C-alpha positions in Angstrom: 0.0 -0.1 0.1 2.9 2.5 0.8 3.9 1.9 -2.9 0.5 2.9 -4.2 0.6 6.0 -2.0 4.0 7.1 -3.2 2.9 6.5 -7.0 -0.2 8.6 -6.4 1.8 11.2 -4.6 4.4 11.4 -7.5 1.8 11.8 -10.1 -0.2 14.4 -8.2 3.2 16.2 -7.2 4.1 16.3 -11.2 0.5 17.6 -12.0 0.8 20.3 -9.2 4.2 21.3 -10.5 2.7 21.6 -14.2 -0.2 23.5 -12.8 2.3 26.1 -11.5 3.5 26.8 -15.1 -0.2 26.4 -16.7 -2.9 28.4 -15.5 -5.6 25.8 -16.6 -4.6 23.2 -14.2 -5.2 24.1 -10.4 -2.2 23.8 -8.2 -3.2 23.5 -4.7 -5.4 20.3 -4.8 -2.7 18.4 -6.4 0.0 19.5 -3.9 -2.5 18.7 -1.1 -3.1 15.2 -2.4 0.7 14.7 -2.8 1.3 15.8 0.7 -1.4 13.4 2.0 0.0 10.5 0.0 3.6 11.2 0.8 2.8 11.4 4.6 1.1 7.9 4.3 3.8 6.5 2.1 7.2 7.5 3.8 8.4 10.0 6.5 11.6 10.5 4.4 9.7 11.4 1.3 7.2 13.6 3.3 10.0 15.6 4.6 11.5 16.3 1.3 8.1 17.2 -0.1 7.5 19.7 3.0 11.1 21.4 2.1 10.3 21.9 -1.6 9.8 25.3 -2.9 6.3 24.3 -4.4 5.1 23.3 -1.1 6.6 26.4 0.7 5.1 28.7 -1.8 1.6 27.5 -2.1 0.8 25.4 0.9 2.9 26.4 3.9 0.7 29.4 4.7 -2.3 27.1 4.9 -0.6 25.0 7.8 0.8 27.7 9.8 -1.0 29.0 12.8 -1.5 32.7 13.2 0.4 34.3 16.1 
């Protein structure tokens, strides 16, 4: 099951990355799906995903608590 989550995460990350360049394709839903799948597949892959610029630019502000 971990490999299925990893595969779905990579596909959705790729589509989210393409969505950054193409305005027709939404970015946020694909990156959210990738984050969910990566968290289920492997801690190492999830940590890599959280450190990417795509995550930091498009999703990081959604999960930070206001101070």
